[in-house]
C-alpha positions in Angstrom: 28.2 16.7 -13.6 25.4 18.8 -15.1 23.4 21.0 -12.7 20.1 19.1 -13.3 21.8 15.8 -12.4 23.2 17.3 -9.2 19.7 18.5 -8.2 18.2 15.1 -9.1 20.8 13.3 -7.0 20.2 15.7 -4.1 16.5 15.2 -4.3 16.9 11.4 -4.4 19.2 11.6 -1.3 16.7 13.8 0.5 13.8 11.4 -0.2 15.9 8.5 0.9 16.9 10.3 4.1 13.2 11.1 4.9 12.3 7.5 4.3 15.1 6.2 6.6 14.1 8.8 9.2 10.5 7.6 9.2 11.0 6.0 12.6 12.6 9.1 14.2 10.2 11.9 13.2 7.6 13.3 15.6 4.2 11.6 15.3 0.9 11.5 17.1 1.5 8.1 18.8 3.4 7.2 21.9 7.1 7.4 21.4 10.5 6.6 22.9 12.9 9.6 23.2 16.5 9.0 22.0 19.6 10.6 23.4 19.0 13.7 21.2 15.4 14.0 22.3 13.9 12.7 19.0 10.8 10.6 19.1 11.4 7.0 18.0 8.8 4.5 17.1 9.8 0.8 17.0 13.6 1.4 16.9 15.9 -1.6 16.0 18.6 -0.2 18.3 18.5 2.1 21.3 21.2 3.6 23.6 20.3 3.2 27.2 23.4 4.9 28.6 23.5 8.2 26.7 26.4 9.7 28.7 28.9 6.9 27.9 27.2 4.4 25.6 28.1 1.5 27.9 24.6 0.0 27.6 22.5 -0.3 24.5 19.7 -2.4 23.1 20.3 -4.0 19.7 18.3 -6.3 17.3 15.0 -5.1 18.8 11.9 -6.8 17.4 8.6 -5.3 18.6 5.4 -7.4 19.2 3.3 -4.6 20.6 3.4 -0.8 20.4 0.4 1.2 21.5 -0.5 4.2 23.7 -0.2 2.2 27.0 3.0 0.1 26.4 5.4 -1.4 24.0 6.8 -5.0 24.2 9.6 -6.7 22.3 12.8 -8.6 22.6 16.4 -8.0 21.6 19.9 -7.9 23.1 21.3 -5.7 25.8 25.0 -5.0 25.0 26.7 -3.9 28.2 30.3 -2.9 28.9 31.5 -5.0 31.9 34.0 -2.1 32.8 36.7 -4.6 33.8 39.3 -3.5 34.8 37.7 -0.1 34.0 35.2 1.1 31.5 37.6 2.4 28.8 39.3 -1.1 28.8 36.1 -3.1 29.4 34.5 -5.7 27.2 31.0 -5.4 25.7 28.9 -8.5 26.5 25.5 -9.4 25.0 22.5 -10.5 27.1 19.2 -11.5 25.5 16.3 -9.5 27.0 12.6 -8.9 26.7 11.8 -5.2 26.7 8.8 -3.4 28.0 8.2 0.3 27.6 5.5 1.7 29.9 4.2 4.5 32.1 3.4 6.9 29.2 3.1 10.6 29.9 2.7 13.4 27.3 2.8 10.8 24.5 6.1 9.2 25.4 7.1 6.2 27.5 8.8 7.1 30.8 10.1 3.7 31.9 11.8 0.7 30.4 11.8 -2.7 32.0 14.4 -5.3 30.9 14.1 -9.0 31.8 17.3 -10.9 31.1 16.4 -14.3 29.6 19.7 -16.0 29.6 22.2 -14.6 32.1 22.6 -11.0 33.2 25.5 -8.6 33.9 27.2 -9.0 37.3 25.2 -7.7 40.2 22.2 -7.1 38.0 18.8 -8.6 38.9 17.0 -10.7 36.4 14.4 -7.8 35.9 15.4 -4.2 36.1 13.4 -1.0 35.4 15.0 2.3 34.4 13.4 5.8 34.0 13.3 7.4 30.6 13.4 11.2 30.6 11.1 13.0 28.3 11.9 14.2 24.8 14.7 16.8 24.8 15.8 15.9 28.4 18.4 13.2 27.5 21.9 13.9 26.6 
């Protein structure tokens, strides 16, 4: 492939990557830190259990996202860890999601409300802390 075509292809890939990363780059608004500490805005998917990946949010649709809170709905996919986590089954539970308690331009808590069933021994509504950017891992 001629050199100019290679540079053009690389430039197109770089632009596409930047466009795709548009929801994960730092910005002046309130954000949700991911497992790598990047600031997310309105993510479609989010890993809640960074250490083992046994709980994640998928199919997220946001109805509100501002400096005080974010609200949306999606599915919490949770490993039942039966008989143990490596052999467990991932089960899907519809949820409403609320991000709140912002500090230093990132949300610090997530509240899930299960709308149709919940994992065993899990209350209908649960709140988890969200460490700040760079603190997860």
